[in-house]
Backbone as a ProteinNet text record, in pm:
[ID]
protein_1_A
[PRIMARY]
MSISAWILSIAGVSVLSILIDLFLPNGQTNGHIKTVFNYVIVFVIIAPLPALIKSDFNASSIFTETEIVLQEDYIYQLNRDKLTMLETGIESTLDARGLKNVDISISADIFTTVMQIETIYVDFSNLVIVDGNEHIDIENEAVDVITSFVSLEKENIVFSGN
[TERTIARY]
-603.2	-669.4	-561.9	-581.1	-483.3	-500.8	-397.6	-398.8	-511.5	-528.3	-631.6	-771.4	-794.2	-925.1	-948.7	-844.5	-855.9	-893	-822.2	-850	-990	-1028.9	-1162.2	-1271.3	-1247.5	-1347.4	-1357	-1245.3	-1248.1	-1326.8	-1299.5	-1370.7	-1520.2	-1553.9	-1694.6	-1771.3	-1713.1	-1780	-1792.5	-1689.8	-1695.6	-1805.8	-1815.6	-1920.2	-2058.3	-2071.4	-2199.2	-2239.1	-2143.1	-2176	-2216.4	-2154.2	-2190.7	-2331.5	-2364.2	-2498.5	-2605.9	-2578.9	-2675.9	-2691.4	-2581.5	-2586.6	-2671.4	-2665	-2743.6	-2893.3	-2930.6	-3071.1	-3141.4	-3066.9	-3130.4	-3160.3	-3271.3	-3300.8	-3209.7	-3193	-3112.5	-3185.4	-3108.9	-3169.8	-3082.9	-3143	-3070.3	-3037.9	-3127.8	-3104.8	-2988	-2980.4	-2871.2	-2736.9	-2730.3	-2607.8	-2566	-2663.2	-2630.4	-2580.1	-2644.5	-2603.3	-2464.2	-2434.2	-2300.2	-2196.5	-2228.3	-2135.7	-2109.8	-2214.9	-2200.1	-2112.2	-2136.6	-2056.6	-1911.8	-1888.5	-1751.2	-1679.6	-1748.1	-1688.8	-1662.6	-1754.8	-1737.1	-1616	-1600	-1485	-1354.6	-1351.4	-1230.7	-1202.3	-1306.6	-1288.3	-1233.5	-1286.2	-1239.6	-1093.6	-1055.8	-917.5	-821.2	-857.8	-764.1	-778.2	-877.4	-900.7	-779.8	-708.6	-595.6	-467.4	-464	-340.8	-293.7	-379.7	-329.5	-264.5	-319.2	-259.7	-122.9	-110.3	17.5	123	82.8	177.2	227.8	141.9	179.7	260.7	242.4	314	443.2	522.9	646.3	610.9	566.8	521	639.2	649.1	754.3	689.3	702.2	636.1	690	814	869.1	803.7	746	680.9	553.1	498.6	378.3	410.8	526.3	558.5	649	693.9	780.4	713.6	737	687.4	799.8	768.1	870.7	875.4	773.1	766.7	710.1	779.5	731.6	685.8	564	507.9	486.3	550.6	531.9	411.1	330.3	214.8	253.5	279.6	330.8	230.8	102.2	1.8	3.3	21.1	25.2	148.4	262.8	386	372	316.2	295.4	207.4	92.7	-0.6	59.6	131.7	196.4	297.9	382.2	481.3	415.7	307.8	235.3	178.1	123.5	70.7	181.7	299.2	412.7	452	456.2	491.7	389.7	263.7	158.4	171.4	197.8	214.8	337.7	447	566.6	539	474.8	443.8	355	252.3	161.1	232.5	316.7	390.7	486.3	557.4	650.6	574.3	464.9	385	327	275.9	216.2	322.8	441.9	549.8	596.1	607.4	642.7	534.6	409.4	296	305.6	340.8	353.1	470.1	569.9	686	667.6	547	517.8	527.3	550.9	557.9	434.9	333	205.3	197.4	117.7	89.3	211.8	304.5	418.4	374.5	398.3	362.7	486.7	474.3	583.6	544.7	636.9	619.8	745.7	726.9	840.5	846.5	964.8	989.5	1066.6	1011	1074.9	1039.3	1118.7	1088.3	994.4	865.8	765.5	729.8	801.2	772.3	866.1	953.4	1045.3	1004.8	1048.2	1010.7	1073.4	1194.9	1259.3	1257.5	1166.9	1147.6	1266.8	1318.7	1429.6	1380	1390.9	1350.4	1462.2	1424.1	1523.5	1534.1	1418.9	1418.5	1293.9	1309	1194.4	1184.3	1065.9	1039.6	960.8	1010.8	946.9	902.1	771.9	715.6	670.5	737.4	706.1	614.9	556.6	480	355.7	298.1	180.4	215.2	343.6	391.9	332.2	288.4	243.6	326.2	395.7	478.7	399.1	385.9	309.6	387.9	314.8	377.6	480.4	591.7	698.9	803.4	779	874	923.5	914.6	951.3	1099.8	1183.7	1328.2	1384.8	1300.8	1344.1	1401.7	1507.3	1563.5	1478.2	1388.3	1287	1347.7	1452.8	1513.2	1580.7	1655.9	1720.8	1617.8	1511	1404.5	1341.7	1317.8	1260.4	1355.6	1483.8	1583.2	1586.5	1582.7	1582.5	1462.1	1345.8	1224.8	1231.8	1272.6	1277.3	1376.6	1494.9	1595	1556.2	1462	1413.7	1319	1261.7	1172.3	1246.5	1337.5	1409.4	1556.6	1640.5	1783.1	1807.3	1830.6	1845.6	1945.8	2030.3	2128.4	2057.4	2114.2	2055.7	2048.2	2138.2	2137.3	2012.8	1947.3	1829.4	1700.6	1712.5	1595	1590.5	1483.1	1471.4	1365.7	1406.1	1316.1	1265.6	1141.2	1084.6	987.7	963	865.3	908.3	1037.1	1080	1143
-1150.1	-1054.9	-983.5	-975.3	-908.8	-757	-688.2	-541.5	-487.1	-544.7	-493.8	-516.5	-631	-656.2	-559.5	-528.8	-436.3	-296	-250.1	-117.1	-112.9	-222.4	-229.5	-225.4	-290.6	-286.9	-147.6	-78.2	59.9	148.9	134.7	215.5	182.3	54.6	14.6	70.2	62.4	115.7	267	332.6	478.3	520.3	451.7	483.5	457.1	347.8	315.3	422.1	471	575.6	706	735.6	856.7	843.6	727.5	705.7	715.5	657.6	666	810.4	883	1023.6	1105.1	1071.3	1143.9	1117.6	996	959.5	978.3	992.3	1013.2	1161.5	1190.4	1331.5	1384	1516.1	1577.2	1562.6	1546	1533.3	1447.4	1411.8	1338.5	1195.5	1130.6	994.2	990.5	1088.8	1097.2	1106.1	1181.4	1195.6	1063.7	987.3	857.9	758.5	757.6	665	701.4	830.6	873.1	824.8	834.2	790	639.8	562.3	418	386	452.9	426.2	471.8	575.6	616.1	506.9	443.3	331.9	212.7	186.9	76.3	102.5	225	259.1	240.7	287.2	270.6	121.9	42.7	-100.7	-167.4	-129.4	-187.8	-149.7	-30	14.1	-62.2	-83.3	-146.4	-298.6	-357.2	-501.5	-585.8	-556.9	-643.4	-618.5	-515.7	-482.9	-594.2	-660.8	-768.6	-882.4	-915.6	-1021	-977.9	-849.4	-799.4	-797.6	-766.1	-759.5	-899.2	-999.5	-1136.1	-1204	-1165.9	-1232.1	-1158.9	-1223.2	-1159.5	-1071.7	-953.8	-861.9	-784.7	-781.5	-708.3	-603.6	-477	-369.3	-357.1	-394.3	-381.2	-478.5	-586.6	-681.7	-625.4	-521.6	-459.6	-383.1	-320.6	-227.5	-285.1	-408	-465.6	-585.9	-601.3	-717	-818.6	-941.6	-1045.2	-1113.5	-1094	-1160.9	-1065.9	-1057.2	-975.3	-1070.6	-1053.5	-1140.2	-1057.2	-1098.5	-1030	-1088.6	-1004.8	-1051	-1059.3	-1181.8	-1202.7	-1159.7	-1180.6	-1138.6	-987.3	-914.8	-769.1	-723.4	-784.3	-746.9	-776.9	-893.8	-929.7	-826.5	-793	-699.8	-560.5	-517.7	-386.6	-378.7	-481.2	-481.9	-494.6	-571.4	-583.8	-447.8	-375.4	-241.7	-145.6	-156.9	-72.8	-99.9	-228.5	-262.9	-209.1	-221.3	-170.8	-20.1	50.3	195.7	232.2	157.6	183.6	160.3	48.4	18.3	126.6	165.8	269.8	403.8	437.1	563.9	570.2	460.7	457.1	466.9	390.9	393.2	531.8	597.6	730	834.9	821.3	914.9	896	771.1	745.9	798.8	781.7	833	985.1	1052.9	1198.7	1244.2	1158.8	1193.5	1151.9	1105.6	1076.9	931.7	842.4	699.4	633.8	616.7	565.9	414.2	354.7	210	123	171.3	89.6	9.6	-121.8	-207.2	-234.3	-208.6	-228.3	-341.2	-436.1	-542.5	-547.1	-552.4	-552.1	-685.9	-745.3	-870.1	-836.2	-877.8	-846.2	-952.5	-958.5	-1046.8	-970.2	-1001.9	-925.7	-993.4	-1098	-1167.7	-1126.7	-1031	-983.9	-843.6	-806	-674.6	-562.5	-585.1	-487	-545.1	-493.9	-546	-510.6	-610.7	-591	-612.8	-510.3	-521.3	-591.8	-699.4	-778.9	-736	-731.9	-701.1	-621.4	-529.9	-456.6	-491.1	-537.5	-574.7	-463.4	-416.4	-309.2	-367.4	-364.8	-421.7	-307.6	-297.8	-193.8	-244	-363.1	-420.5	-338.8	-266.1	-181.9	-33.5	-2.2	135.4	224	340.9	445.9	569.4	621.6	740.4	861.6	958	1078.9	1167.8	1241.5	1331.7	1421.1	1437.1	1522.6	1443.5	1317.6	1234.7	1116.3	1127.5	1016	980.6	1077.7	1055.2	1033.7	996.7	975.6	834.3	820	687.7	628.6	539.2	493.4	414.4	337	260	351.4	451.5	544.8	626.8	664	738.9	652.3	526.3	435.4	414.5	400.3	383.5	507	626.2	750.4	756.8	721.1	725.6	622.1	501.1	394	427.3	474.9	506.9	629.3	708.4	819.2	766.5	647.9	586.9	492.7	411.8	313.2	314.7	277.5	265.7	121.7	106.5	-25.7	-14.9	-114.5	-117	-138.8	-84.4	-96	-241.7	-325.8	-467.3	-538.2	-482.2	-542.5	-491	-415.1	-367.6	-443.5	-517.8	-603	-543.2	-523.4	-464.9	-574.8	-560.6	-653.7	-578.8	-634.7	-578.9	-455.3	-423.3	-302.5	-332.4
2961.1	2873.2	2792.3	2663.3	2578	2586.5	2543.7	2547.5	2458.9	2340	2249.7	2306.4	2373.1	2435	2549.8	2624.2	2737.1	2686.6	2583.9	2528.1	2467.5	2401.5	2343.2	2450.2	2561.7	2669.5	2730.7	2744	2795.3	2699.4	2572.1	2472.6	2471.8	2482.4	2482.7	2600.5	2719.6	2838.6	2829	2774.7	2760.4	2663	2551.1	2453.5	2512.5	2585.8	2648.9	2750.3	2827	2925.3	2857.1	2743.5	2668.7	2612	2559	2504.5	2613.2	2728.5	2838.1	2883.6	2889.3	2928.9	2831.2	2702.9	2603.3	2615.9	2650.2	2650.6	2785.2	2892.6	3023.1	3044.4	3107.4	3135.1	3245.7	3246.8	3352.1	3484.6	3588.3	3720.5	3810.5	3923.7	4026.2	3979.8	3907.7	3859.8	3761.6	3676.2	3580.5	3654.5	3758.2	3837.4	3899.9	3950.5	4012.2	3906.5	3791.3	3686	3634.2	3622.3	3581.2	3681.8	3809.2	3913.2	3900.6	3877.6	3863.6	3741.8	3631.3	3512.6	3530.1	3605.5	3634.6	3711.9	3808.2	3881.8	3789.2	3698.9	3605.4	3516	3468.3	3383.7	3460.9	3584.9	3667.1	3688.1	3714.8	3733.6	3607	3491.3	3365.7	3340.6	3378.4	3358.3	3448	3573.5	3667.5	3676.1	3611.1	3621.1	3580.5	3473.3	3436.4	3517	3600.3	3671.9	3765.7	3845.5	3931.6	3851.9	3737.6	3655.5	3602.4	3569.9	3519.7	3629.5	3749.8	3861.1	3896.1	3891.7	3927.3	3817.4	3693.4	3583.6	3552.6	3470.2	3423.4	3305	3332	3229.3	3174.6	3042.7	2975.8	2886.4	2923.2	2849.1	2707.1	2682.9	2548.3	2451.1	2501	2411.8	2350.3	2409.4	2355.2	2227.8	2225.2	2118	2010.1	2023.2	1921.1	1858.4	1731.6	1657.8	1652.4	1680.7	1675.8	1539.6	1460.8	1332.3	1227.7	1115.8	1005	895.4	852.8	750.1	624.2	516.9	390.5	319.8	269.3	195	48.9	5.9	-128.9	-235.7	-210.3	-308.2	-325.9	-215.6	-221.8	-300.7	-273.7	-344	-492.3	-525.4	-665.3	-735.1	-673	-735.8	-747	-644.3	-646.9	-760	-773.1	-880	-1017.2	-1027	-1154.6	-1196.1	-1097.6	-1126.2	-1168.5	-1106.5	-1145.7	-1290.3	-1326.7	-1465	-1563.7	-1529.9	-1618.5	-1635.9	-1527.1	-1535.3	-1618.6	-1602.3	-1683	-1831	-1862.6	-2002.4	-2063.2	-1990.3	-2038.8	-2053.5	-1957.1	-1963	-2080.6	-2106	-2219.1	-2350.6	-2361.1	-2483.8	-2510.6	-2406.3	-2428	-2459.5	-2403.4	-2435.1	-2579	-2622.1	-2762.2	-2855.3	-2814.2	-2892.6	-2905	-2795.3	-2797.2	-2884.5	-2902.2	-2985.4	-3131.4	-3165.1	-3304.5	-3343.4	-3248.4	-3276.8	-3215.1	-3296.3	-3245.6	-3259.2	-3171.1	-3170.3	-3143.9	-3064.1	-3023.1	-2901	-2904	-2790.4	-2706.3	-2576.4	-2482.2	-2387.2	-2366.9	-2268	-2182.8	-2053	-1961	-1889.7	-1890.7	-1818.7	-1691.9	-1577.1	-1450	-1347.1	-1241.7	-1129.5	-1036.8	-1044.4	-968.3	-837.1	-800.7	-675.8	-563.2	-588.1	-484.8	-440.3	-321.9	-270.2	-352.2	-401.7	-489.1	-629.6	-709.9	-844.2	-933.1	-1003.1	-1095.8	-1237.1	-1319.9	-1459.7	-1535.5	-1605.5	-1677.8	-1824.1	-1893.1	-2036.2	-2070.3	-2165.5	-2219.2	-2366.5	-2404.5	-2543.5	-2610.1	-2724.6	-2800	-2933.7	-2957.3	-3079.9	-3171.1	-3287.9	-3386	-3498.2	-3484.6	-3596.2	-3630.7	-3538.3	-3565.7	-3568.3	-3582.9	-3574.4	-3683.5	-3639.6	-3730.8	-3696.6	-3798.7	-3777.6	-3821	-3732.6	-3758.8	-3855.5	-3938.5	-4036.1	-3969.2	-4035.9	-3985.7	-3908.8	-3881.3	-3807.3	-3890.7	-4024.4	-4111.4	-4103	-4075.1	-4076.6	-3936.6	-3845.5	-3707.8	-3694	-3615.8	-3585.4	-3473.1	-3509.6	-3414.6	-3298.3	-3323.8	-3214.6	-3113.3	-3162.3	-3069.6	-2991.9	-3059.8	-2992.7	-2883.5	-2913.3	-2814.4	-2696.8	-2724.5	-2617.1	-2528.6	-2589.9	-2511.3	-2417.2	-2469.9	-2387.5	-2275.8	-2309.5	-2209.6	-2099	-2135.3	-2033.1	-1950.6	-1999.4	-1916.1	-1807.5	-1829.1	-1729.7	-1635.5	-1688.5	-1607.7	-1645.2	-1550	-1581.6	-1625.7	-1753.3	-1813.3	-1926.6	-1940.4	-2049.6	-2182.3	-2287.5	-2420.8	-2465.6	-2417	-2453	-2400	-2299.8	-2239.6	-2300.8	-2409.9	-2483	-2615.7	-2634.5	-2752.9	-2846.4	-2973.1	-3073.3	-3166.2	-3207.5	-3305.6	-3395	-3514.8	-3606.3	-3679.8	-3681.3	-3753.3	-3884.1
[MASK]
++++++++++++++++++++++++++++++++++++++++++++++++++++++++++++++++++++++++++++++++++++++++++++++++++++++++++++++++++++++++++++++++++++++++++++++++++++++++++++++++++

């Protein structure tokens, strides 16, 4: 019997005894049934002990995992969501600084546990500059915003459409 099955059986018998206690009327019969269920709970608790005593039981094996399995789909989706949030954050910050409709695309290795951003593509083809920001250096402004989000060399930021 596995540890989880043993704990589940203890919990099941305990819940069953509580339910019976709720539905039985008070009196002598209720007392006898409680006594029987107390014996059943004790039996369920001690039932696996003889098997544990006879076998080579190692208590440390209960608390340690021998194998770690990475869920690649989870890592992929988590990193994809991070990239989407970064792209949206950079675009909205540029929008707040007067550079509207800038499209950001991030190239990264999203299949590893520690995502490494390789290149950020900045597309200015739909750029709209808000009044009062006509004389702004759009590439430097974009680099400032991007480097405030990620640590990346300027050589890894590619501009197009300007």
